[in-house]
MITOR-729982 format. One line per 5 residues: number of its first residue (from 1); their letters; for each residue x, y, z of C-alpha. Coordinates in steps of 0.25 Angstrom, whole numbers, plus 5000, padded with zeros to 4 digits. Each point is the difference from the previous one (the first is absolute). Layout:
BEGIN
NUM	A	X,Y,Z ~ ...
This chain:
BEGIN
1	MNTNP	5000,5000,5000 ~ 5011,5010,5004 ~ 4994,5012,5008 ~ 5011,5008,4994 ~ 4994,5006,4991
6	PYELP	4987,5000,5007 ~ 4991,4988,5000 ~ 4988,5001,4991 ~ 4988,4992,5005 ~ 4997,4987,4990
11	TSNSV	4990,5001,4989 ~ 4993,4988,4993 ~ 5000,5006,4986 ~ 5011,4989,4996 ~ 4991,4989,5002
16	FTDAS	4986,5005,4999 ~ 4993,5008,4989 ~ 4985,5005,4999 ~ 4988,4993,4995 ~ 5000,5010,4988
21	DATGA	5013,4992,4995 ~ 4993,4987,5001 ~ 4996,5001,4985 ~ 5010,4990,4994 ~ 5006,4995,5013
26	VPIYA	5003,4985,5000 ~ 4989,4993,5008 ~ 5004,4991,5012 ~ 4989,4989,5002 ~ 5000,4993,5015
31	VRGAD	4998,4985,4998 ~ 4996,4992,5012 ~ 5005,4986,4998 ~ 5000,4991,4987 ~ 4984,5001,4998
36	AVAAV	5000,5015,5000 ~ 5011,5000,4988 ~ 4990,4996,4990 ~ 4990,5010,5005 ~ 5008,5012,4997
41	DGLID	4992,5008,4990 ~ 5004,5006,4986 ~ 5012,4990,4997 ~ 5002,4995,4986 ~ 5003,4986,4996
46	QQRQW	5015,5003,4998 ~ 5001,5006,5014 ~ 4993,4988,5006 ~ 5009,4991,4993 ~ 5012,5007,5005
51	IEAND	4995,4999,5015 ~ 4998,4984,4997 ~ 5014,5000,4994 ~ 5005,5006,5013 ~ 4992,4992,5009
56	FKGGA	4995,5012,5008 ~ 4992,4995,5012 ~ 4998,5014,5007 ~ 5007,4996,5012 ~ 5003,5011,5010
61	KSKLL	5010,5010,4995 ~ 5002,4993,4987 ~ 5000,5009,4988 ~ 4998,4999,4984 ~ 5002,5010,4990
66	LPDGE	4992,4998,4988 ~ 5007,5004,4986 ~ 4992,5010,4991 ~ 5006,4995,4988 ~ 5009,5011,4998
71	GGISA	5010,4999,5011 ~ 4992,5006,5010 ~ 4992,4996,5012 ~ 4985,5000,4997 ~ 4996,4995,5015
76	VLFGL	5005,4995,5013 ~ 4994,4988,5007 ~ 5004,5001,5015 ~ 4996,4988,5009 ~ 4994,5003,5013
81	GAEGD	4999,4986,5004 ~ 4987,4991,5003 ~ 4994,5002,5013 ~ 5009,4995,5011 ~ 5013,5001,4992
86	GAAEP	5006,5009,5009 ~ 5000,5016,4999 ~ 5009,5011,5002 ~ 5011,5002,5011 ~ 4996,4992,5006
91	CGPAE	4985,5003,5002 ~ 4990,5009,4994 ~ 4991,5000,4987 ~ 5005,4994,4988 ~ 5000,5014,4993
96	LLLGS	5013,5003,5007 ~ 5007,4990,4993 ~ 5001,5010,4988 ~ 5011,5007,5007 ~ 5009,4989,4995
101	LSANL	4997,5004,4986 ~ 5003,5015,4999 ~ 5015,4998,5002 ~ 5000,4988,4989 ~ 4994,5007,4987
106	PAGTY	5005,5006,4988 ~ 4999,5016,5000 ~ 4985,5004,4995 ~ 4988,5005,5004 ~ 4991,4988,5007
111	ALAGD	4985,5000,5005 ~ 4992,4991,5009 ~ 4990,4991,4991 ~ 4989,4992,5004 ~ 4996,4995,5014
116	WGDAA	5011,5005,5010 ~ 4991,5000,5012 ~ 5006,5011,5008 ~ 5007,5008,4988 ~ 5004,5012,5010
121	LASVA	5007,4990,5009 ~ 5006,4994,4988 ~ 5005,5013,4995 ~ 5007,5002,5015 ~ 5007,4988,4998
126	WGLGA	5006,5003,4986 ~ 5005,5013,5007 ~ 5006,4992,5012 ~ 5007,4990,4991 ~ 5005,5010,4991
131	YKFGA	5009,5008,5010 ~ 5014,5001,4997 ~ 5011,5007,5009 ~ 5011,5005,4991 ~ 5004,5014,5006
136	YKAKQ	5015,4995,5001 ~ 5001,4994,4986 ~ 5004,5005,4987 ~ 4989,5006,4993 ~ 4994,4989,4989
141	ARDRP	4989,5007,4992 ~ 4991,4988,4999 ~ 4984,5001,4997 ~ 4992,4992,5010 ~ 4986,4992,4998
146	RLALG	4989,5010,5004 ~ 4986,4996,5004 ~ 4989,5009,4995 ~ 4991,5002,5013 ~ 4986,4997,4997
151	SNIDA	4989,5010,5000 ~ 4993,4992,5009 ~ 5009,5001,5012 ~ 5005,5011,5009 ~ 5013,5002,4992
156	AGVRQ	5005,5012,5009 ~ 4998,4990,5012 ~ 5008,4989,4994 ~ 5011,5010,4997 ~ 5000,5007,5013
161	TIEAV	5002,4986,5005 ~ 5011,4996,4993 ~ 5008,5013,5001 ~ 4998,5000,5015 ~ 5006,4985,5000
166	WLGRD	5011,5004,4990 ~ 5004,5012,5011 ~ 5000,4990,5011 ~ 5009,4990,4992 ~ 5009,5012,4995
171	LINTP	5002,5005,5015 ~ 5004,4985,5005 ~ 5009,4997,4987 ~ 5008,5013,5001 ~ 5013,4998,5006
176	SNDMG	5002,5007,5014 ~ 5011,5010,4995 ~ 4988,5006,4993 ~ 4989,4997,5009 ~ 5003,5006,5013
181	PAELE	4991,5007,5010 ~ 5000,5013,4993 ~ 4998,4993,4985 ~ 4989,4993,5006 ~ 4994,5013,5006
186	SVVRL	5001,5007,4986 ~ 4992,4988,4994 ~ 4989,5001,5010 ~ 5000,5015,4998 ~ 4998,4997,4985
191	VASRH	4988,4991,5002 ~ 4994,5010,5010 ~ 5000,5012,4990 ~ 4995,4992,4989 ~ 4988,4998,5009
196	GADCS	4998,5013,5007 ~ 5005,4994,5014 ~ 5007,5007,5011 ~ 5014,4995,5003 ~ 5009,5003,5011
201	SIVGD	5012,4994,5007 ~ 5008,5000,5013 ~ 5015,4999,4997 ~ 5013,4996,5008 ~ 5000,5007,5014
206	DLLAE	4986,5006,4999 ~ 4995,4985,5003 ~ 5005,5002,5014 ~ 4994,5014,5001 ~ 4987,4994,4994
211	NFPLI	5000,4988,5009 ~ 5004,4989,4991 ~ 5011,4994,5007 ~ 5000,4986,4995 ~ 5001,5004,4985
216	HAVGR	5011,5009,5004 ~ 5007,4989,5007 ~ 5000,4990,4989 ~ 5004,5011,4989 ~ 5010,5008,5007
221	ASTRA	5013,4992,4997 ~ 4998,5002,4985 ~ 5005,5012,4992 ~ 4986,5001,4994 ~ 4991,5006,5010
226	PRLID	4988,4993,5005 ~ 4986,5005,4997 ~ 4986,4999,5003 ~ 4991,5002,4987 ~ 4986,5004,5002
231	VSWGR	4989,5001,4989 ~ 4985,5004,5002 ~ 4989,4999,4990 ~ 4986,5001,4998 ~ 4988,5007,5007
236	ADVPR	4999,5000,5016 ~ 4986,4994,5002 ~ 5002,4986,4994 ~ 5006,4988,5006 ~ 5015,5001,5004
241	ITIVG	5010,4990,4993 ~ 5014,5001,5005 ~ 5011,4992,4994 ~ 5014,4999,5005 ~ 5011,4994,4992
246	KGVCF	5014,4995,5005 ~ 5011,5009,4992 ~ 5013,4994,5004 ~ 5007,5003,4987 ~ 5012,4991,5005
251	DTGGL	5002,4991,5011 ~ 5014,4997,5004 ~ 4994,4993,5012 ~ 5007,5011,5009 ~ 5010,4995,5011
256	DLKSA	4993,4987,4998 ~ 5006,4999,4987 ~ 4993,4991,4989 ~ 5009,4990,4992 ~ 5004,5004,4986
261	TGMLL	4989,4991,4995 ~ 4989,5005,5009 ~ 5003,5015,4996 ~ 5001,4997,4984 ~ 4985,5003,4999
266	MKKDM	4998,5011,5010 ~ 4997,5011,4990 ~ 4986,4993,5001 ~ 4999,5003,5015 ~ 4992,5012,4996
271	GGAAA	4990,4992,4993 ~ 4990,5003,5010 ~ 5000,5015,4997 ~ 4999,4996,4986 ~ 4988,4992,5001
276	ALALA	4995,5011,5009 ~ 5002,5011,4989 ~ 4994,4991,4989 ~ 4987,4998,5008 ~ 4999,5015,5003
281	DMVMG	5003,5003,4986 ~ 4988,4990,4996 ~ 4992,5007,5010 ~ 5001,5013,4996 ~ 5000,4997,4985
286	AKLDV	4987,4994,5002 ~ 4994,5012,5008 ~ 4995,4990,5011 ~ 4992,5008,5010 ~ 5009,4998,5012
291	RLRLL	5009,5009,5008 ~ 5013,4994,4998 ~ 5013,5001,5007 ~ 5014,4994,4996 ~ 5011,4999,5010
296	IPAVE	5014,4995,4995 ~ 5011,5000,5011 ~ 5012,5000,4990 ~ 5014,4997,5005 ~ 5013,4992,4997
301	NSIAG	5004,4991,5011 ~ 5015,5002,5000 ~ 5012,4998,5009 ~ 5008,5011,5006 ~ 5005,5005,5014
306	NAFRP	4986,5005,5003 ~ 4993,4987,4996 ~ 4989,4995,5009 ~ 5005,4988,5008 ~ 4994,4987,5005
311	SDILS	4995,5002,5014 ~ 4997,5015,4999 ~ 4988,5005,5005 ~ 4993,5010,4991 ~ 4988,5009,5002
316	SRAGH	4988,5000,4990 ~ 4990,5009,4996 ~ 4989,4992,5007 ~ 5007,5001,5012 ~ 5004,4986,5002
321	SVEIG	5016,4998,5003 ~ 5006,4989,4991 ~ 5011,4991,5002 ~ 5008,4996,4987 ~ 5001,4985,4998
326	NTDAE	5008,5000,4988 ~ 5002,5013,4990 ~ 4995,4992,4988 ~ 4987,5000,5005 ~ 4999,5015,4998
331	GRLVL	4988,5000,4990 ~ 4990,4999,5011 ~ 5007,5011,5007 ~ 4998,5010,4989 ~ 4986,4995,4998
336	ADALA	4997,5002,5015 ~ 5001,5015,5000 ~ 4993,5002,4987 ~ 4988,4990,5005 ~ 4999,5009,5013
341	LGDED	4999,5012,4991 ~ 4989,4994,4991 ~ 4993,4995,5012 ~ 4998,5014,5006 ~ 4989,5002,4988
346	EPELM	4992,4988,5004 ~ 4998,4995,4986 ~ 4990,4990,4997 ~ 5010,4991,4995 ~ 5016,5001,5001
351	MTFAT	5010,4990,4993 ~ 5015,4998,4999 ~ 5007,4994,4988 ~ 5014,4995,5004 ~ 5011,4990,4996
356	LTGAA	5001,4997,5014 ~ 5004,4986,5004 ~ 5007,4988,4994 ~ 4991,4992,5008 ~ 4988,5004,4991
361	RVALG	5007,4994,4988 ~ 5003,4987,5007 ~ 4985,4998,5003 ~ 4994,5004,4987 ~ 5011,5002,4990
366	PDLPP	5003,5012,4991 ~ 4986,5001,4993 ~ 4990,5000,5011 ~ 5001,5011,5010 ~ 4995,4998,5014
371	CFIDD	4988,5009,5003 ~ 4998,5003,5016 ~ 4987,5005,5004 ~ 4990,4998,5011 ~ 4986,5003,4993
376	DVIAT	4996,4988,4992 ~ 4990,5007,4991 ~ 5012,5009,4995 ~ 5009,4988,5000 ~ 4990,4993,4990
381	QIAKA	4999,5013,4991 ~ 5015,5000,4999 ~ 5002,4985,4997 ~ 4989,5001,4989 ~ 5005,5012,4994
386	GISVG	5013,4994,4999 ~ 4996,4987,4993 ~ 4991,5008,4990 ~ 5012,5009,4994 ~ 5012,4990,5003
391	DPTWR	5006,5008,5011 ~ 4998,4988,5011 ~ 5003,5002,5015 ~ 4997,4990,5012 ~ 4995,5004,5013
396	MPFWS	5009,4999,5012 ~ 4997,5002,5015 ~ 5002,5011,5009 ~ 5002,4989,5010 ~ 4999,5007,5014
401	GYDRM	5007,4987,5007 ~ 5013,5005,4994 ~ 4999,5014,5006 ~ 5009,4995,5011 ~ 5011,4997,4990
406	LNSGS	5002,5015,4999 ~ 5001,5002,5015 ~ 5013,5007,5004 ~ 5006,5001,5014 ~ 5006,5014,4997
411	ADISS	4990,5007,4992 ~ 4985,5000,4997 ~ 5002,4992,4988 ~ 5011,4991,4992 ~ 5001,5003,4985
416	TGDGP	5002,4985,4998 ~ 4995,4987,5005 ~ 5007,4992,5011 ~ 5002,4989,4991 ~ 5000,4994,4986
421	FAGAV	4986,4996,4999 ~ 4988,5008,4994 ~ 5008,5012,4995 ~ 4990,5005,4990 ~ 4989,5000,5011
426	TAALF	5009,5006,5010 ~ 5004,5011,4990 ~ 4986,5003,4997 ~ 4996,5000,5015 ~ 5010,5010,5002
431	LKRFV	4994,5010,4990 ~ 4987,4998,5005 ~ 5004,5005,5014 ~ 5002,5014,4993 ~ 4985,4999,4994
436	KQARH	4989,5005,5011 ~ 4990,5009,4993 ~ 4998,4995,4986 ~ 4987,4992,4998 ~ 5008,4989,4992
441	YVHFD	5014,4997,4998 ~ 5006,4990,4990 ~ 5015,4997,4997 ~ 5006,4993,4988 ~ 5014,4994,5001
446	IYGWR	5003,5000,4986 ~ 5013,4994,4992 ~ 5000,5011,4990 ~ 5007,4992,4989 ~ 4996,4990,4990
451	PASRA	5011,4989,5000 ~ 4997,4995,4985 ~ 4992,5005,4989 ~ 4985,4996,5001 ~ 4988,5004,4992
456	LGPKG	4998,5014,5007 ~ 5014,5004,5000 ~ 5015,4998,4998 ~ 5010,4997,5011 ~ 5002,5012,5008
461	GEPHA	4992,5010,5009 ~ 4985,4998,5003 ~ 4991,5009,5009 ~ 4993,4988,5006 ~ 4986,5002,5005
466	ARAMF	4998,5014,4994 ~ 4990,4996,4990 ~ 4992,4991,5010 ~ 4998,5011,5009 ~ 4996,5010,4990
471	EVIRE	4988,4991,4998 ~ 4997,5000,5015 ~ 5001,5015,5001 ~ 4992,5002,4987 ~ 4989,4992,5008
476	IAENG	5002,5009,5012 ~ 4999,5012,4991 ~ 4987,4996,4994 ~ 4994,4995,5014 ~ 5003,5013,5007
481	GVRS	5008,4992,5010 ~ 5005,4986,5004 ~ 4989,4990,5002 ~ 5003,4990,5011
């Protein structure tokens, strides 16, 4: 991405075009299994002979290009598989499989034809699968396949979703030399300006003056000043939604230094901030009728003579004293101060996105973020929303029986559990200690990275759970509040 010159917000023009350009576009037909191949309308005998010669059966993610007799492509058959053949990554409607096609077609203009079910969702999948991060490679001009967005769908909404996810991916993929706290703030300000939102920040030693001691402590050893970025948008007399994202732009582990292998991907430790910003961008872009607040504590966890230490006892905005169990558990500290600030507004719903624990990856792997929430109704909404858009999460408990693991003999609370067990749960419980007045609170312990290419995107950064929560917030806006 390289933020010098300044970063430009992504546009989806390279992979989408308007419905007016659909004339002459190559049709893409969805084929659900072998029986559906024969039912495709409008094919001539030679094309059907070509299908038979290639033994095309319409299996999931299979494709067949039909020639036009002049060296071009007359149509594309794309297999969604018969019911029960499996879906996208790794769950969701079969339409999501289209994401695997958008990066694997010749340049040209294409259009969805025939029965695609949810054409808008298929179009979103196209855009997600088409993403490329090439900011640091020599420029190679190459036309890309573009999808003409049908007139029967919300084309602006599709574009907004794609551009927000691409933004989140860009931020995570950008190396830390170009994505420190100040650069992250500059991108947040770009998004805020686009939507007419208010944006402010508290930087460096001003964090102490404004009572954010934990954010300051984690970031003070870096030459890049820590900060709290604060965005507000929307009218006042509607449901208050507060989004908090962990913005650790690089994590050495502090004095509890990570290994070389453990440090290798730590540019993604601001993945929570990227997911939070992507979600905020979607909410504002859709003009959902909520009062939105976005809080991003942005720091770099470095090593210097003034770095915070294991066994230090630090104060917090909420008034709790915190004993440091491990300096590599820094994300929960910066989130604690941001949560305490957000809680003062008594929001209807407050949520955190954070690349917080390795324990979450051990439990659920890289593709399925744990979702911690007490409310059964909202938990069900989140689960259904995640499956419906191919952005799944899995509910985990704020298990109060493990609160005792955070006991400290010297302070109000320890920053880490007292043993190797339930690390994701104790981290979530630590955060929950700083939420008292919000009506509902949900925490996502995301990985922020896709280890290998899948239908909905290439290997690299991923703002997990952002698209799922957008659907939930849309429902809240339509209902005028949380129904639980």
